[in-house]
C-alpha positions in Angstrom: 0.0 0.0 0.0 1.3 3.4 -0.9 2.1 5.9 1.9 -0.7 8.4 2.7 0.7 11.8 1.9 -0.9 15.0 0.7 0.5 18.5 0.1 -0.7 21.6 2.0 1.0 24.6 0.5 4.7 23.7 0.2 4.5 21.0 2.9 4.1 17.3 2.7 1.6 16.0 5.3 1.1 12.3 6.2 3.0 9.2 6.9 6.7 9.6 7.5 6.3 13.4 7.7 6.5 15.7 10.7 3.2 16.4 12.4 1.5 19.3 10.7 0.6 21.8 13.4 -2.3 24.2 13.0 -2.7 27.1 15.3 -6.4 28.0 15.3 -6.9 31.7 15.9 -10.6 31.4 15.1 -12.4 34.2 16.8 -9.9 34.5 19.6 -8.7 37.8 18.1 -11.9 39.4 19.6 -12.2 41.6 16.5 -8.8 43.2 17.0 -6.3 43.0 14.2 -3.4 43.8 16.6 -4.3 40.8 18.8 -4.5 38.8 15.5 -0.9 39.7 14.7 0.3 38.8 18.1 -1.3 35.4 17.8 0.3 34.9 14.3 3.6 35.9 15.9 3.1 33.3 18.6 2.4 30.6 16.0 5.5 31.5 14.1 7.6 31.6 17.3 6.3 28.1 18.2 7.2 26.7 14.8 3.6 26.0 13.7 2.9 25.2 10.1 -0.2 27.3 9.6 -2.7 29.6 11.4 -6.5 29.2 10.8 -9.5 31.5 11.0 -13.2 31.2 10.7 -15.3 33.0 8.0 -19.0 33.6 8.0 -21.5 35.6 6.0 -23.5 36.6 9.1 -26.9 37.1 7.4 -26.6 33.6 5.8 -25.3 31.6 8.8 -27.7 33.1 11.3 -31.4 33.9 11.2 -32.7 37.4 11.8 -34.3 36.1 15.0 -31.0 34.8 16.2 -29.2 38.0 15.4 -31.8 40.1 17.2 -31.6 38.0 20.4 -30.5 40.1 23.4 -26.9 39.4 24.4 -24.7 41.8 26.2 -21.2 41.8 24.7 -18.3 44.2 24.0 -19.9 45.3 20.7 -23.5 45.9 21.7 -26.6 44.4 23.2 -27.6 41.8 20.6 -26.2 38.5 19.3 -26.0 40.2 15.9 -23.7 42.9 17.4 -21.5 40.2 18.7 -21.3 38.2 15.5 -20.6 41.3 13.3 -18.1 42.6 15.8 -16.1 39.4 15.6 -16.3 39.0 11.8 -13.3 40.2 9.8 -13.9 41.6 6.3 -11.7 42.2 3.3 -9.6 45.0 4.8 -8.7 42.7 7.8 -8.1 39.6 5.6 -5.9 41.6 3.2 -3.8 42.6 6.2 -3.7 39.0 7.6 -2.7 37.8 4.1 0.2 40.3 3.8 1.3 39.7 7.5 1.4 35.9 7.1 3.4 36.2 3.9 5.8 38.5 5.7 6.1 36.1 8.6 6.4 33.1 6.3 3.5 31.1 7.7 0.4 29.7 5.8 -3.1 30.7 6.7 -6.5 29.4 5.8 -10.0 29.4 7.2 -13.1 27.4 7.9 -15.9 28.8 5.7 -19.4 28.4 7.2 -21.3 29.1 4.0 -20.8 29.2 0.2 -20.4 33.0 0.0 -17.5 32.7 2.5 -15.8 30.1 0.2 -16.1 32.6 -2.6 -14.6 35.3 -0.4 -11.7 33.1 0.6 -10.9 32.0 -2.9 -9.4 35.4 -3.8 -6.5 34.6 -1.4 -5.7 31.3 -3.1 -5.8 29.3 0.2 -3.7 26.1 0.5 -6.7 24.2 1.8 -10.1 24.5 3.3 -11.2 23.3 6.8 -14.7 22.0 7.4 -15.7 22.9 10.9 -17.5 20.4 13.1 -20.5 22.7 13.1 -20.8 22.5 9.3 -19.9 18.9 8.6 -23.5 17.9 8.1 -24.1 20.7 5.4 -23.9 18.6 2.3 -24.3 21.6 -0.1 -21.4 23.4 1.6 -19.2 20.2 1.6 -19.8 19.7 -2.1 -19.1 23.4 -2.8 -15.8 23.3 -1.0 -14.9 20.1 -2.8 -15.7 21.7 -6.2 -12.8 24.2 -5.6 -10.3 21.4 -6.0 -8.2 22.3 -2.9 -7.0 20.1 -0.1 -9.8 19.5 2.4 -9.5 19.0 6.2 -12.7 18.0 8.1 -13.3 17.9 11.9 -15.6 15.2 13.2 -16.9 16.8 16.4 -20.6 16.2 17.1 -20.6 13.2 14.8 -20.9 9.4 15.1 -19.5 6.7 12.9 -22.4 6.7 10.5 -22.2 10.5 10.1 -18.5 10.3 9.5 -19.0 7.7 6.8 -21.5 10.1 5.0 -19.0 13.0 5.4 -16.2 10.9 3.8 -18.5 9.6 1.0 -19.4 13.3 0.2 -15.8 14.6 0.2 -14.1 11.5 -1.0 -11.6 9.4 1.0 -8.6 9.8 -1.2 -6.3 12.4 0.4 -8.9 13.7 2.8 -7.6 14.9 6.2 -10.0 13.7 8.9 -9.6 15.2 12.4 -10.9 13.3 15.4 -12.6 15.9 17.5 -14.8 16.5 20.5 -16.8 19.7 20.4 -16.9 20.7 24.1 -15.1 23.8 25.2 -13.0 23.0 27.1 -13.2 19.2 26.8 -12.9 17.0 29.8 -10.2 14.2 29.7 -13.0 11.6 29.7 -14.5 13.2 26.6 -11.4 12.9 24.4 -11.7 9.2 23.3 -8.3 9.2 21.6 -8.6 5.5 20.8 -10.6 6.6 17.8 -7.5 7.8 16.1 -5.9 4.3 15.4 -9.4 3.0 14.6 -10.0 5.8 12.0 -6.5 5.1 10.5 -7.6 1.5 9.9 -11.1 2.4 8.8 -10.1 5.0 6.2 -6.8 3.7 4.8 -6.7 6.3 1.9 -7.2 9.3 4.2 -4.9 11.0 6.6 -6.0 11.1 10.2 -5.4 13.9 12.6 -6.7 15.5 15.8 -8.4 18.8 16.7 -8.3 19.3 20.4 -10.2 21.6 22.8 -8.9 20.2 26.1 -6.9 22.1 28.7 -3.2 21.6 28.4 -0.9 20.1 25.7 -0.4 16.4 26.7 -3.4 14.8 25.2 -2.4 16.3 21.8 1.0 14.7 22.1 -0.7 11.4 22.9 -2.9 11.9 19.8 0.2 12.2 17.7 1.8 9.2 19.3 -1.4 7.2 18.4 -0.9 8.2 14.7 -2.4 11.7 14.2 -0.4 13.3 11.4 -2.2 16.7 11.9 -2.7 18.5 15.2 -4.9 21.5 15.5 -5.3 23.6 18.7 -7.0 26.9 19.4 -4.5 29.5 20.7 -4.9 32.6 22.9 -2.8 35.3 24.5 -4.6 34.6 27.8 -7.2 31.9 28.6 -8.9 34.4 31.0 -9.6 36.8 28.1 -13.2 37.5 27.1 -14.5 35.1 24.5 -16.2 31.7 24.2 -13.2 29.8 22.9 -10.4 31.2 25.1 -10.7 28.6 27.9 -10.3 25.8 25.4 -7.2 27.3 23.9 -3.4 27.0 24.5 -1.5 30.1 25.7 1.7 30.9 24.0 3.9 29.0 26.4 1.8 25.8 26.0 1.8 26.1 22.3 5.6 26.4 22.2 5.9 23.4 24.5 3.5 21.3 22.5 5.1 22.0 19.2 8.6 21.3 20.6 7.4 17.9 21.9 5.7 17.1 18.6 8.9 17.8 16.7 10.8 15.5 19.1 8.3 12.7 18.7 10.1 10.8 16.0 13.2 10.8 18.2 11.2 9.5 21.1 9.6 6.7 19.1 12.9 5.7 17.3 13.2 2.3 15.6 10.7 -0.5 15.4 13.3 -3.1 16.3 14.9 -3.6 19.7 18.7 -3.8 19.6 21.5 -3.3 22.1 22.8 0.2 21.7 26.5 0.9 21.6 26.0 3.2 24.5 24.5 0.3 26.5 27.5 -2.1 26.0 29.8 -0.6 28.7 26.8 -0.5 31.1 26.1 -4.1 30.4 29.7 -5.1 31.1 29.6 -3.2 34.3 26.3 -4.4 35.7 25.7 -7.9 34.4 27.1 -10.8 36.4 26.4 -13.5 33.8 25.5 -13.7 30.2 24.9 -17.4 29.9 21.3 -17.0 28.6 22.5 -15.7 25.2 24.4 -17.7 22.5 26.9 -14.7 22.3 28.3 -12.1 24.5 27.4 -8.5 24.5 29.6 -6.7 22.1 31.0 -9.9 20.7 28.5 -11.2 18.2 
């Protein structure tokens, strides 16, 4: 069987490749382009491969009743004030595009509707991400697929039968499927990381990854150890900041630590065969009283 590898921008992703790390900025910028740039800088400092945003056409994604619902927030008194305040338009995305080019990091977004796909197309994105909240929208999935770009899909709020339908719609070949639990933040008991090796076996022509919303970095490292070739985590300047996703995000220090450990993972895992290391030989000579079990002596095969 050929190795499962795809290309996202200039980078190869999949078996035998370094874990592809996505720093999800999402809406943690709180509508502030300066905060956005600080988060991009943090992703660059940590050595992430890409940053990700979310794009919505507010009047398409939300009903007028939902937008009119009272909701106190920094931008006003309705849910519509909040959604519009958090939504970046062309000016902001032009600035994001130029800043990411300057910093040498890829960016892309999760479009929540077809108009947002059209909006993002002008930036020639390296891929599209299907958010868990939109993975049951067949029309959106088909529209994203029609653009011919690499697709990443999260599987939060989905069971096995739903995942099969998602994969049937998008096509298994080269699809990046992220195991995900859509709770913010996720409890340890909600992560169910055993799904990762199961998905690897179930979808042999896809690439399996992990999108985490837990507190801390260790579960994401475990996910990569279990075979996740893509790891996506929300990032924030401060988990105590205002915003619905901040508590489920990694602060800069945690992001740096996670990325460092993910880059060290191939060294930790090493070879698939157990042999006596050259560095073990003097220790064996010093500590072993007898070597009569083996048909040869350590160092003297």
